[in-house]
VOPAGU-2260 file (C-alpha; in pm, 1 decimal, decimal comma):
REM VOPAGU-2260
SITE   aa  ch    i         X         Y         Z
SITE  MET   A    0   10330,0    7260,8    8606,1
SITE  TRP   A    1   10373,3    7280,7    8233,1
SITE  ASN   A    2   10324,5    6955,0    8043,0
SITE  LEU   A    3   10633,3    6966,0    7825,1
SITE  ALA   A    4   10631,4    6614,7    7687,4
SITE  PRO   A    5   10748,4    6669,3    7328,4
SITE  GLY   A    6   10497,2    6526,7    7084,3
SITE  PRO   A    7   10565,2    6409,8    6730,6
SITE  SER   A    8   10464,5    6742,9    6582,4
SITE  CYS   A    9   10698,2    7015,8    6700,9
SITE  ALA   A   10   11020,4    6877,6    6843,8
SITE  HIS   A   11   11202,3    6666,0    6589,0
SITE  ALA   A   12   11400,3    6916,2    6385,8
SITE  GLU   A   13   11725,4    6777,6    6255,8
SITE  ARG   A   14   12039,4    6848,0    6456,3
SITE  SER   A   15   12397,2    6786,3    6358,0
SITE  PRO   A   16   12578,6    6615,5    6648,3
SITE  PRO   A   17   12916,4    6745,7    6761,3
SITE  PRO   A   18   13231,2    6540,6    6696,5
SITE  ASP   A   19   13193,2    6195,3    6854,4
SITE  GLY   A   20   12832,8    6286,6    6934,8
SITE  GLN   A   21   12694,0    5961,0    6797,3
SITE  ARG   A   22   12931,2    5757,1    7010,1
SITE  GLY   A   23   12830,6    5950,5    7319,2
SITE  SER   A   24   12460,8    5918,0    7240,6
SITE  GLN   A   25   12484,8    5539,6    7202,5
SITE  LEU   A   26   12677,9    5503,9    7526,6
SITE  LEU   A   27   12431,9    5725,8    7707,6
SITE  THR   A   28   12139,0    5524,0    7578,3
SITE  ARG   A   29   12291,9    5199,6    7713,5
SITE  GLN   A   30   12346,1    5365,7    8051,0
SITE  LEU   A   31   11989,7    5487,7    8058,2
SITE  GLN   A   32   11850,0    5144,5    7970,4
SITE  ASP   A   33   12050,5    4987,3    8255,1
SITE  PHE   A   34   11929,3    5256,9    8492,9
SITE  TRP   A   35   11566,0    5204,8    8392,2
SITE  LYS   A   36   11602,4    4828,2    8442,7
SITE  LYS   A   37   11733,6    4875,8    8796,2
SITE  SER   A   38   11481,5    5142,6    8900,1
SITE  ARG   A   39   11168,1    5017,7    8724,1
SITE  ASN   A   40   11006,9    4887,9    9045,2
SITE  THR   A   41   11136,7    5152,1    9285,8
SITE  LEU   A   42   10994,1    5482,1    9402,8
SITE  VAL   A   43   11315,1    5672,7    9330,7
SITE  PRO   A   44   11256,8    5941,6    9061,2
SITE  GLN   A   45   11439,6    5874,9    8736,2
SITE  ARG   A   46   11724,7    6123,7    8699,5
SITE  LEU   A   47   11889,2    6284,7    8404,1
SITE  LEU   A   48   12214,4    6142,6    8276,6
SITE  PHE   A   49   12500,9    6353,3    8141,9
SITE  GLU   A   50   12783,4    6255,3    7906,5
SITE  VAL   A   51   13060,7    6481,3    7775,0
SITE  THR   A   52   13074,5    6376,8    7410,1
SITE  SER   A   53   13344,6    6621,2    7299,4
SITE  ALA   A   54   13577,3    6882,5    7444,9
SITE  ASN   A   55   13740,5    7122,6    7201,3
SITE  VAL   A   56   14004,8    7389,7    7262,0
SITE  VAL   A   57   13874,8    7717,4    7118,0
SITE  LYS   A   58   14120,0    7995,1    7029,4
SITE  ASP   A   59   13942,6    8330,5    7022,4
SITE  PRO   A   60   14226,2    8586,6    7056,8
SITE  PRO   A   61   14311,9    8707,5    7305,3
SITE  SER   A   62   14127,7    8433,1    7494,0
SITE  LYS   A   63   14157,1    8055,8    7478,4
SITE  TYR   A   64   13919,3    7809,7    7642,2
SITE  VAL   A   65   13780,2    7455,4    7629,1
SITE  LEU   A   66   13422,5    7407,9    7508,2
SITE  TYR   A   67   13259,3    7099,2    7660,6
SITE  THR   A   68   12962,9    6948,2    7472,8
SITE  LEU   A   69   12733,0    6736,5    7687,5
SITE  ALA   A   70   12454,1    6500,8    7591,2
SITE  VAL   A   71   12155,1    6529,8    7824,9
SITE  MET   A   72   11901,9    6248,2    7842,2
SITE  GLY   A   73   11613,4    6170,8    8072,9
SITE  PRO   A   74   11322,3    5923,3    8078,2
SITE  GLY   A   75   11176,3    5860,2    7735,0
SITE  PRO   A   76   11210,9    5630,0    7435,8
SITE  PRO   A   77   11560,0    5471,1    7450,0
SITE  GLY   A   78   11622,8    5544,7    7080,7
SITE  ARG   A   79   11562,6    5920,0    7110,8
SITE  GLN   A   80   11865,8    6138,3    7046,5
SITE  PRO   A   81   11967,0    6326,2    7363,7
SITE  ALA   A   82   11952,3    6701,9    7390,0
SITE  GLN   A   83   12289,5    6875,7    7379,9
SITE  ILE   A   84   12449,6    7177,2    7543,4
SITE  SER   A   85   12795,7    7329,7    7499,3
SITE  ARG   A   86   12949,3    7515,9    7793,3
SITE  ARG   A   87   13293,8    7632,9    7900,4
SITE  TYR   A   88   13459,7    7612,9    8242,3
SITE  SER   A   89   13356,9    7967,5    8333,7
SITE  ASP   A   90   12988,3    7877,1    8276,4
SITE  PHE   A   91   13011,8    7584,1    8519,3
SITE  GLU   A   92   13207,3    7796,6    8765,2
SITE  ARG   A   93   12943,8    8073,1    8758,6
SITE  LEU   A   94   12668,1    7820,2    8820,1
SITE  HIS   A   95   12861,1    7668,7    9112,0
SITE  ARG   A   96   12927,8    8009,7    9265,5
SITE  ASN   A   97   12563,8    8123,4    9235,0
SITE  LEU   A   98   12426,5    7803,2    9385,5
SITE  GLN   A   99   12679,5    7812,0    9669,7
SITE  ARG   A  100   12563,1    8160,9    9758,7
SITE  GLN   A  101   12195,7    8059,6    9764,3
SITE  PHE   A  102   12212,4    7700,4    9896,8
SITE  ARG   A  103   12502,1    7672,8   10139,2
SITE  GLY   A  104   12375,3    7355,4   10306,6
SITE  PRO   A  105   12293,9    7139,8   10002,7
SITE  MET   A  106   12602,0    7263,2    9813,0
SITE  ALA   A  107   12845,9    7182,7   10094,3
SITE  ALA   A  108   12881,3    6818,9    9987,8
SITE  ILE   A  109   12903,0    6885,1    9611,8
SITE  SER   A  110   13256,4    6906,4    9476,1
SITE  PHE   A  111   13372,3    7120,4    9185,6
SITE  PRO   A  112   13703,9    7104,5    8991,3
SITE  ARG   A  113   13936,4    7386,0    9089,9
SITE  LYS   A  114   14081,4    7627,5    8840,2
SITE  ARG   A  115   14446,6    7564,8    8760,5
SITE  LEU   A  116   14716,6    7820,0    8695,7
SITE  ARG   A  117   14872,8    7602,9    8426,6
SITE  ARG   A  118   14816,0    7285,6    8224,7
SITE  ASN   A  119   14448,3    7373,0    8167,8
SITE  PHE   A  120   14461,2    7248,2    7809,0
SITE  THR   A  121   14628,5    6910,8    7850,8
SITE  ALA   A  122   14433,8    6599,6    7756,2
SITE  GLU   A  123   14459,8    6476,2    8114,8
SITE  THR   A  124   14309,5    6792,8    8264,7
SITE  ILE   A  125   14032,5    6809,3    8004,0
SITE  ALA   A  126   13940,5    6442,5    8059,5
SITE  ARG   A  127   13938,3    6486,5    8438,0
SITE  ARG   A  128   13720,4    6795,1    8415,1
SITE  SER   A  129   13482,8    6624,7    8173,0
SITE  ARG   A  130   13412,1    6350,2    8427,3
SITE  ALA   A  131   13391,2    6606,8    8708,8
SITE  PHE   A  132   13132,8    6814,4    8519,4
SITE  GLU   A  133   12921,2    6503,9    8453,0
SITE  GLN   A  134   12926,1    6420,1    8824,6
SITE  PHE   A  135   12864,5    6781,9    8926,3
SITE  LEU   A  136   12547,1    6810,4    8717,8
SITE  GLY   A  137   12433,6    6464,5    8826,5
SITE  HIS   A  138   12468,4    6560,5    9193,2
SITE  LEU   A  139   12277,2    6885,4    9139,4
SITE  GLN   A  140   11993,4    6695,7    8970,9
SITE  ALA   A  141   11979,1    6450,0    9263,1
SITE  VAL   A  142   11884,2    6722,7    9515,6
SITE  PRO   A  143   11522,4    6846,6    9467,5
SITE  GLU   A  144   11600,2    7189,3    9612,1
SITE  LEU   A  145   11885,4    7239,1    9364,6
SITE  ARG   A  146   11710,5    7070,7    9072,6
SITE  GLN   A  147   11440,7    7339,1    9076,8
SITE  ALA   A  148   11678,6    7634,3    9124,5
SITE  PRO   A  149   11628,4    7905,9    8858,4
SITE  ASP   A  150   12005,3    7935,9    8811,2
SITE  LEU   A  151   12029,8    7568,5    8713,9
SITE  GLN   A  152   11736,4    7603,4    8472,7
SITE  ASP   A  153   11904,7    7909,1    8319,3
SITE  PHE   A  154   12232,3    7718,4    8281,5
SITE  PHE   A  155   12064,8    7450,1    8071,8
SITE  VAL   A  156   11819,0    7651,3    7863,1
SITE  LEU   A  157   11889,7    8025,4    7849,3
SITE  PRO   A  158   12195,2    8025,2    7614,9
SITE  GLU   A  159   12007,9    7805,4    7364,8
SITE  LEU   A  160   11701,4    8029,9    7373,4
SITE  ARG   A  161   11908,6    8343,5    7321,5
SITE  ARG   A  162   12094,3    8196,8    7023,1
SITE  ALA   A  163   11772,5    8063,2    6872,1
SITE  GLN   A  164   11604,7    8401,5    6912,8
SITE  SER   A  165   11896,4    8582,0    6750,4
SITE  LEU   A  166   11906,0    8344,2    6452,4
SITE  THR   A  167   11529,2    8370,6    6404,3
SITE  CYS   A  168   11538,4    8749,2    6408,1
SITE  THR   A  169   11809,6    8748,7    6141,4
SITE  GLY   A  170   11620,2    8506,9    5917,3
SITE  LEU   A  171   11840,7    8198,3    5965,8
SITE  TYR   A  172   11538,1    7978,5    6022,0
SITE  ARG   A  173   11683,6    7633,5    5961,4
SITE  GLU   A  174   11970,2    7691,4    6203,9
SITE  ALA   A  175   11729,8    7846,1    6455,8
SITE  LEU   A  176   11486,2    7555,7    6425,0
SITE  ALA   A  177   11746,5    7306,6    6550,4
SITE  LEU   A  178   11816,4    7526,9    6853,9
SITE  TRP   A  179   11446,9    7579,4    6935,5
SITE  ALA   A  180   11389,8    7202,2    6911,9
SITE  ASN   A  181   11689,5    7133,7    7136,6
SITE  ALA   A  182   11566,7    7392,4    7390,8
SITE  TRP   A  183   11221,0    7234,1    7388,8
SITE  GLN   A  184   11369,4    6890,1    7453,4
SITE  LEU   A  185   11585,7    7026,8    7736,0
SITE  GLN   A  186   11282,8    7182,9    7905,3
SITE  ALA   A  187   11087,7    6858,3    7870,9
SITE  GLN   A  188   11371,5    6656,7    8024,4
SITE  LEU   A  189   11430,5    6900,1    8310,9
SITE  GLY   A  190   11068,1    6848,8    8412,0
SITE  VAL   A  191   11021,0    7190,6    8572,2
SITE  PRO   A  192   10949,6    7524,6    8403,3
SITE  SER   A  193   11263,3    7715,3    8304,2
SITE  GLY   A  194   11069,0    8042,6    8334,2
SITE  PRO   A  195   10699,3    8135,1    8326,9
SITE  ASP   A  196   10682,1    8195,8    7951,6
SITE  ARG   A  197   10983,7    8010,9    7813,2
SITE  PRO   A  198   10789,9    7701,8    7696,9
SITE  LEU   A  199   10552,6    7934,8    7509,1
SITE  LEU   A  200   10841,2    8133,8    7362,6
SITE  THR   A  201   11002,8    7808,8    7248,7
SITE  LEU   A  202   10681,8    7696,0    7078,9
SITE  ALA   A  203   10653,1    8037,7    6914,9
SITE  GLY   A  204   11006,0    8000,4    6779,1
SITE  LEU   A  205   10931,8    7652,0    6649,2
SITE  ALA   A  206   10607,9    7768,3    6485,2
SITE  VAL   A  207   10772,0    8068,3    6317,1
SITE  CYS   A  208   11063,6    7864,4    6182,5
SITE  HIS   A  209   10840,2    7582,8    6056,0
SITE  GLN   A  210   10615,9    7837,2    5885,8
SITE  GLU   A  211   10906,1    8020,3    5722,6
SITE  LEU   A  212   11041,0    7685,3    5601,2
SITE  GLU   A  213   10698,6    7614,9    5446,6
SITE  ASP   A  214   10602,0    7337,0    5686,8
SITE  SER   A  215   10255,3    7461,5    5780,7
SITE  GLY   A  216   10148,2    7134,0    5941,0
SITE  GLU   A  217   10431,3    7140,1    6194,0
SITE  ALA   A  218   10376,1    7511,8    6260,5
SITE  ARG   A  219   10005,4    7453,2    6328,2
SITE  ALA   A  220   10084,0    7162,1    6561,7
SITE  CYS   A  221   10313,6    7387,4    6765,5
SITE  CYS   A  222   10036,6    7647,0    6791,1
SITE  GLU   A  223    9794,3    7380,3    6913,8
SITE  LYS   A  224   10042,7    7268,8    7180,5
SITE  ALA   A  225   10083,9    7629,5    7294,9
SITE  LEU   A  226    9706,5    7681,6    7312,2
SITE  GLN   A  227    9680,8    7368,3    7526,9
SITE  LEU   A  228    9944,2    7508,4    7763,5
SITE  LEU   A  229    9767,3    7844,6    7779,0
SITE  GLY   A  230    9426,0    7692,0    7848,7
SITE  ASP   A  231    9193,9    7964,3    7973,1
SITE  LYS   A  232    9472,5    8204,3    8072,5
SITE  SER   A  233    9323,1    8518,9    7928,2
SITE  PRO   A  234    9439,2    8779,1    7856,6
SITE  HIS   A  235    9790,6    8638,8    7813,3
SITE  PRO   A  236   10016,9    8827,9    7570,0
SITE  PHE   A  237   10090,1    8505,5    7380,5
SITE  LEU   A  238    9726,7    8398,6    7344,8
SITE  ALA   A  239    9606,3    8621,2    7059,4
SITE  PRO   A  240    9921,6    8573,2    6845,4
SITE  PHE   A  241    9894,1    8195,6    6876,1
SITE  LEU   A  242    9522,0    8208,4    6794,6
SITE  GLU   A  243    9586,0    8428,8    6490,2
SITE  ALA   A  244    9860,6    8196,3    6365,0
SITE  HIS   A  245    9642,5    7890,4    6423,3
SITE  VAL   A  246    9352,7    8044,8    6228,0
SITE  ARG   A  247    9578,1    8141,8    5937,3
SITE  LEU   A  248    9757,8    7806,9    5920,7
SITE  SER   A  249    9430,8    7613,4    5950,6
SITE  TRP   A  250    9286,7    7812,3    5662,0
SITE  HIS   A  251    9597,6    7740,8    5454,6
SITE  LEU   A  252    9572,8    7367,4    5526,0
SITE  GLY   A  253    9196,0    7348,1    5481,8
SITE  LEU   A  254    9142,1    7244,5    5844,7
SITE  ASP   A  255    8886,3    7355,8    6101,1
SITE  LYS   A  256    8954,7    7701,7    6242,3
SITE  HIS   A  257    8618,0    7798,5    6390,6
SITE  GLN   A  258    8703,9    7755,1    6758,9
SITE  SER   A  259    9026,4    7957,5    6739,4
SITE  GLU   A  260    8854,7    8217,8    6523,1
SITE  ALA   A  261    8574,0    8259,0    6777,9
SITE  ARG   A  262    8820,0    8291,7    7069,2
SITE  LEU   A  263    9024,4    8552,3    6883,7
SITE  GLN   A  264    8713,6    8750,7    6791,6
SITE  ALA   A  265    8598,5    8747,3    7154,6
SITE  LEU   A  266    8933,2    8886,0    7268,8
SITE  GLN   A  267    8917,4    9162,4    7009,1
SITE  GLU   A  268    8558,5    9258,4    7091,9
SITE  ALA   A  269    8650,4    9277,2    7461,6
SITE  GLY   A  270    8939,9    9510,5    7377,8
SITE  LEU   A  271    9193,3    9261,2    7516,0
SITE  THR   A  272    9402,6    9252,6    7199,3
SITE  PRO   A  273    9447,3    9488,4    6903,4
SITE  THR   A  274    9310,8    9414,9    6556,7
SITE  PRO   A  275    9512,0    9259,2    6407,7
SITE  PRO   A  276    9708,8    9114,4    6703,5
SITE  PRO   A  277   10089,8    9111,9    6699,7
SITE  SER   A  278   10240,0    8820,2    6509,3
SITE  LEU   A  279   10444,2    8545,2    6671,3
SITE  LYS   A  280   10752,7    8677,1    6492,6
SITE  GLU   A  281   10696,1    9023,5    6641,6
SITE  LEU   A  282   10670,1    8863,3    6986,1
SITE  LEU   A  283   11001,1    8685,3    6938,3
SITE  ILE   A  284   11177,7    9003,9    6829,8
SITE  LYS   A  285   11047,8    9206,5    7125,4
SITE  GLU   A  286   11085,2    8942,0    7396,4
SITE  VAL   A  287   11373,4    9012,3    7637,5
SITE  LEU   A  288   11537,7    8695,5    7766,1
SITE  ASP   A  289   11700,1    8749,9    8104,8
């Protein structure tokens, strides 16, 4: 299993909270502290907590929908800002439908708010659905079989990764950095891989954005984390690009680069990677997220 505990080096990009986000974060933190206090001496795994911090009606002619922003927080320092996701009713409905098809037994006892023909945009309906979505995700997280389902992992992480990739490829690095950092935090809190290479792709995005924003120290730290995750997995398509970036950033910072340099040279001499290898940015542009 990937060790996705976010360290101090590559996961604290600044994020602007949604409306009322601070209020939701503080409430969620109090809930989490109470939960920790009750479960400290039990064998029950600590679960994620979900809080709808805002729900906004979006008019995108000819469509109109409600966008629900949720704070997501799991075990960790109580003062840490929660990760955030924004989803609409149809996203929750698709997740529910896919899981029902694959897990009929476990899903039989999990309720989901029905679609209404009218009054979908009243404050009462939006408030009721907000609480229902919090409970729905909480129930899914409580069942190990569902918690590890690829569809649930995709629901949490895939939209963020796609948006971060798009922003990076168009050169909007500061905006992309916040999304990569949020995606990294989500993967760490979920506790299971959201895809075989998604943690590495996330670290690549963080490293590229930090480098483009002239923060070489943070970029190098992300490369080191990725190399730890890769270990001796050779030849992995991400290995040579991370080694090349680590060598270059180490040289720029005046830090030791001999070990990464030797590993990269060995890969090149064995014909396992071209000279020079593809850059991390090239990897991000070519990677297909599905």
